[in-house]
C-alpha positions as CSV (number, residue, x, y, z in Angstrom):
1,M,2.3,35.0,0.4
2,S,5.1,35.4,3.3
3,G,5.8,32.8,5.5
4,I,4.9,29.5,3.6
5,I,7.9,27.0,3.4
6,G,5.8,24.3,2.9
7,L,7.5,20.7,5.2
8,P,10.9,20.1,4.4
9,E,12.2,17.9,1.6
10,P,13.7,14.4,3.0
11,P,17.0,13.1,3.1
12,P,18.2,11.6,-0.4
13,L,17.3,8.4,-1.5
14,G,19.1,5.7,0.2
15,A,19.0,7.1,3.6
16,S,17.3,5.7,6.3
17,A,16.2,6.4,9.9
18,L,16.9,2.6,10.8
19,P,20.4,0.9,11.6
20,P,22.0,-0.6,8.5
21,G,21.1,-4.8,9.0
22,T,17.8,-3.8,10.5
23,F,16.2,-6.6,8.8
24,D,19.3,-8.9,7.6
25,G,17.8,-12.4,7.5
26,V,14.4,-11.7,7.1
27,A,12.2,-12.1,3.8
28,V,9.5,-9.4,3.6
29,V,6.5,-10.9,1.0
30,V,5.5,-7.5,-0.7
31,T,2.4,-8.3,-2.9
32,G,2.0,-6.1,-5.8
33,G,5.7,-5.4,-5.1
34,G,7.3,-5.1,-8.7
35,T,5.9,-1.5,-9.8
36,G,4.6,2.0,-8.0
37,L,4.5,2.3,-4.3
38,G,4.9,-1.4,-3.5
39,R,8.1,-1.0,-5.2
40,A,9.0,1.6,-3.5
41,I,8.4,0.1,0.0
42,A,10.0,-3.1,-1.4
43,T,13.1,-1.6,-1.8
44,E,13.7,0.4,1.4
45,F,13.2,-3.4,3.1
46,A,16.1,-4.3,0.8
47,R,18.2,-1.6,1.5
48,L,17.9,-2.7,5.2
49,G,19.3,-6.3,4.4
50,A,15.8,-7.9,3.8
51,S,15.6,-10.9,1.2
52,I,11.8,-9.5,-0.8
53,V,9.4,-12.0,-2.2
54,I,7.0,-9.8,-5.0
55,G,3.7,-11.4,-5.9
56,S,2.1,-10.2,-9.0
57,R,-0.3,-11.6,-11.4
58,K,1.9,-9.7,-14.2
59,Q,5.2,-11.0,-15.7
60,E,5.8,-7.4,-16.5
61,H,5.7,-6.1,-13.3
62,L,7.7,-8.8,-11.7
63,D,10.5,-8.3,-14.2
64,A,10.5,-5.0,-13.3
65,G,10.6,-5.8,-9.7
66,R,13.3,-8.5,-9.6
67,A,15.8,-5.6,-11.7
68,A,15.0,-3.0,-8.8
69,I,16.1,-5.4,-5.9
70,E,19.0,-7.1,-7.5
71,E,20.2,-3.3,-8.6
72,L,20.5,-3.3,-4.6
73,G,22.1,-6.5,-4.4
74,R,19.7,-8.0,-2.5
75,K,18.2,-11.5,-2.9
76,V,14.7,-11.1,-4.7
77,L,12.1,-14.1,-5.5
78,T,9.3,-13.2,-7.7
79,V,6.1,-15.9,-8.3
80,A,3.5,-15.2,-10.2
81,C,0.3,-14.7,-8.1
82,D,-3.4,-13.8,-7.9
83,I,-4.0,-13.0,-4.2
84,R,-7.5,-13.6,-4.8
85,V,-7.2,-17.0,-5.1
86,P,-6.3,-18.6,-1.7
87,E,-4.4,-21.5,-3.4
88,Q,-2.2,-19.7,-5.7
89,I,-0.9,-17.3,-2.1
90,A,-0.3,-20.7,-0.5
91,A,2.1,-21.8,-3.3
92,M,3.8,-18.3,-3.3
93,F,4.5,-18.7,0.7
94,D,5.4,-22.5,-0.3
95,A,8.2,-20.9,-2.5
96,A,9.0,-18.2,-0.2
97,E,10.1,-20.7,2.5
98,A,11.3,-22.9,0.1
99,E,13.9,-20.0,-1.1
100,F,14.5,-18.1,2.2
101,G,12.6,-19.6,5.0
102,L,9.6,-18.7,6.4
103,P,9.1,-14.6,5.7
104,G,8.4,-12.5,8.9
105,V,7.2,-9.3,6.9
106,L,4.0,-9.3,4.4
107,V,3.1,-6.1,3.5
108,N,-0.7,-6.0,1.5
109,N,0.3,-4.1,-0.9
110,A,-1.9,-5.3,-4.3
111,A,-5.1,-3.4,-4.7
112,A,-7.5,-2.9,-7.6
113,N,-8.9,0.8,-8.6
114,F,-10.7,2.5,-11.2
115,P,-12.5,5.9,-11.3
116,V,-16.4,5.8,-12.2
117,P,-19.8,6.9,-10.9
118,A,-21.6,4.3,-8.7
119,E,-24.5,4.6,-10.9
120,D,-22.4,3.4,-13.8
121,M,-20.7,0.8,-12.0
122,S,-21.0,-2.9,-12.6
123,P,-21.7,-5.7,-10.5
124,N,-18.3,-7.2,-12.2
125,A,-16.5,-3.9,-11.5
126,W,-17.9,-3.9,-7.5
127,R,-16.8,-7.7,-7.6
128,T,-13.4,-7.2,-8.9
129,V,-12.2,-4.4,-6.6
130,V,-13.8,-5.4,-3.7
131,D,-12.2,-9.5,-4.3
132,I,-8.9,-8.3,-4.9
133,T,-8.7,-5.2,-2.2
134,L,-10.4,-6.8,0.7
135,N,-10.6,-10.4,0.3
136,G,-7.1,-10.7,-1.2
137,T,-5.5,-8.7,1.5
138,F,-7.5,-11.1,4.0
139,F,-6.6,-14.4,2.4
140,C,-2.4,-13.3,2.2
141,A,-3.1,-12.2,5.7
142,R,-4.4,-15.3,6.9
143,E,-2.7,-17.6,5.2
144,F,0.5,-15.6,6.6
145,A,-0.2,-15.5,9.9
146,R,-1.4,-19.3,10.2
147,R,2.4,-20.1,9.0
148,H,3.7,-18.4,12.3
149,L,0.7,-19.5,14.5
150,K,1.8,-22.9,13.4
151,A,5.7,-22.2,14.0
152,G,5.1,-19.9,17.2
153,T,7.1,-17.1,15.7
154,P,6.8,-13.3,15.6
155,A,5.9,-11.6,12.6
156,S,4.3,-8.1,11.4
157,I,2.0,-7.1,9.1
158,V,1.7,-3.9,7.3
159,N,-2.0,-3.1,5.2
160,I,-2.0,-0.5,2.7
161,G,-4.4,1.4,3.3
162,A,-6.2,4.7,2.0
163,S,-7.6,8.2,3.6
164,Y,-10.9,7.5,2.2
165,A,-11.4,4.6,4.5
166,W,-12.6,7.0,6.6
167,T,-14.2,9.7,4.7
168,G,-15.8,8.0,1.9
169,G,-14.2,8.2,-1.8
170,P,-17.1,9.6,-4.7
171,G,-15.6,8.2,-7.9
172,F,-14.5,5.2,-6.0
173,A,-17.2,3.4,-4.1
174,H,-15.8,0.1,-4.6
175,S,-12.5,0.8,-3.6
176,A,-13.5,3.2,-0.2
177,A,-15.8,0.3,0.9
178,A,-13.2,-2.1,0.6
179,K,-10.3,0.1,2.1
180,A,-12.4,1.0,5.2
181,G,-12.5,-3.3,5.5
182,V,-8.7,-3.4,5.1
183,K,-8.5,-0.8,8.0
184,N,-11.1,-2.2,10.2
185,M,-9.1,-5.6,9.7
186,V,-6.2,-4.1,11.0
187,E,-7.4,-3.3,14.0
188,T,-9.4,-6.7,14.6
189,L,-7.0,-9.0,13.8
190,A,-4.0,-6.9,16.0
191,V,-6.1,-7.8,19.0
192,E,-6.9,-11.6,17.7
193,W,-3.1,-12.1,17.0
194,G,-1.2,-10.3,19.2
195,P,-0.7,-13.2,21.8
196,Y,0.8,-14.7,19.6
197,G,3.5,-12.3,18.5
198,I,2.0,-11.1,15.6
199,Q,1.8,-7.3,15.2
200,V,-0.9,-5.5,12.0
201,N,-0.9,-1.9,11.1
202,G,-2.1,-0.1,8.4
203,L,-0.3,2.5,6.0
204,V,-2.0,5.1,4.0
205,P,-0.1,7.1,1.4
206,G,-1.4,10.5,0.4
207,L,-0.1,11.9,-3.4
208,F,3.3,10.1,-4.3
209,P,3.7,10.8,-8.0
210,H,5.4,8.4,-9.5
211,E,6.1,6.6,-13.1
212,D,3.6,3.8,-12.7
213,M,0.5,5.8,-11.6
214,T,-2.8,4.6,-13.6
215,A,-3.7,6.6,-17.1
216,D,-7.1,7.7,-14.8
217,I,-5.0,8.7,-12.2
218,Q,-2.5,10.5,-14.3
219,A,-5.2,12.5,-16.0
220,N,-6.5,13.4,-12.8
221,L,-3.0,14.9,-11.8
222,A,-2.9,16.5,-15.3
223,R,-6.1,18.7,-14.8
224,T,-4.3,20.3,-11.4
225,H,-1.9,22.8,-12.5
226,D,-0.1,23.1,-9.5
227,K,0.2,19.6,-7.4
228,D,2.3,21.1,-4.3
229,A,0.0,24.0,-3.9
230,A,-2.6,22.0,-3.5
231,Q,-1.3,20.1,0.0
232,P,-1.0,21.8,3.1
233,A,2.8,20.5,3.0
234,M,3.2,22.4,0.2
235,R,4.6,19.3,-1.8
236,V,3.9,15.9,-2.6
237,G,5.4,13.1,-1.0
238,R,8.4,11.1,-2.1
239,P,8.1,7.5,-2.8
240,R,10.8,6.4,-0.6
241,E,9.0,8.3,2.3
242,L,6.5,5.7,2.3
243,G,9.1,2.8,2.1
244,W,10.6,4.6,5.3
245,A,6.9,4.1,7.1
246,A,6.9,0.9,6.2
247,T,10.2,-0.5,7.4
248,F,9.9,1.5,10.6
249,L,6.2,-0.4,11.2
250,A,7.3,-3.7,10.5
251,S,10.6,-3.1,12.1
252,P,11.9,-4.2,15.9
253,Y,11.4,-0.5,16.7
254,A,7.6,-0.5,16.4
255,R,6.8,-3.7,17.7
256,F,4.3,-2.0,20.7
257,I,2.6,0.0,17.7
258,S,-0.3,-2.7,16.7
259,G,-3.8,-1.8,15.2
260,H,-3.0,1.8,14.1
261,T,-3.0,2.6,10.6
262,L,-0.4,5.8,9.9
263,V,-1.5,8.2,7.5
264,A,1.6,9.6,5.5
265,D,0.0,12.6,3.4
266,G,1.5,15.9,4.6
267,A,-2.3,16.2,6.6
268,N,-3.9,16.9,3.1
269,W,-7.2,14.2,4.1
270,Q,-7.3,16.4,7.1
271,R,-7.8,19.9,4.7
272,R,-10.8,21.6,5.6
273,A,-11.7,25.4,3.9
274,L,-13.5,28.1,5.6
275,T,-16.2,28.4,2.5
276,N,-16.6,25.4,0.4
277,P,-16.3,25.7,-3.2
278,T,-19.0,25.2,-5.9
279,V,-19.9,21.5,-5.8
280,V,-19.0,19.7,-9.2
281,T,-20.6,16.2,-9.5
282,V,-18.5,13.4,-10.1
283,R,-19.7,12.8,-13.4
284,D,-18.6,16.3,-14.5
285,Q,-15.1,16.1,-12.8
286,M,-15.1,12.7,-15.2
287,G,-16.2,14.4,-18.4
288,R,-19.4,11.9,-18.4
289,G,-23.2,13.2,-19.4
290,P,-26.2,12.8,-18.1
291,F,-27.0,9.6,-16.5
292,T,-29.5,7.7,-19.5
293,G,-29.9,4.5,-17.9
């Protein structure tokens, strides 16, 4: 169809809209920052001068994150941490303070997710996803904020969200409910902690394919014959674009932005058709037979 060009490609990897050294002398904690979009975010902060603290449960993810940051010539600390456990979060921040001083930025990126019809979801599956995604995000934010409240210093928190916090997410009832809580937390904590110099924002990624996507997401994408044509932007996102958005929200140039959730998805979640396609149940989409109890 003539006239369709889509949104332009972003500048090349390594470019930034922020001045070099924007985060010189600042330590940035990125939970789940060793792989995927978390690593993309961590590397963009590192390019701008930040020292990086990566928290993750898995050693291989910590090793991958360390390698990515060291390749940029920046300082990095990796800490084994299960964000469901407040004591481990406190230990992570203790280690970060000992290494770099009190971190100035927290990116709550770690989350859990997998597709399952709600009727098939076990209580343990529900609890695990909510515990990591919602409770873990709050426990990290609380620990970070308490330290800044005590020190009397300003800080910035960026919570990674999901667009189905607004719309619901068939097949992802656990994650959608948890992410709705994360979005609400952004709005609540921004008001509570704003008087003390702590800004709180959210960042929602659209489709940003990367090598660390889970097997179920890769399988879903494999069933989409043309992922670019399925986006209003006529292309998917590039991981660095999410990193740029995160660095801006936490930067000195966004100090008056707080309580806001920025959606970076090329308008995909707002797409509506003039006529709706035929409904395909979640069970059918996942190749599951009828529910038998």
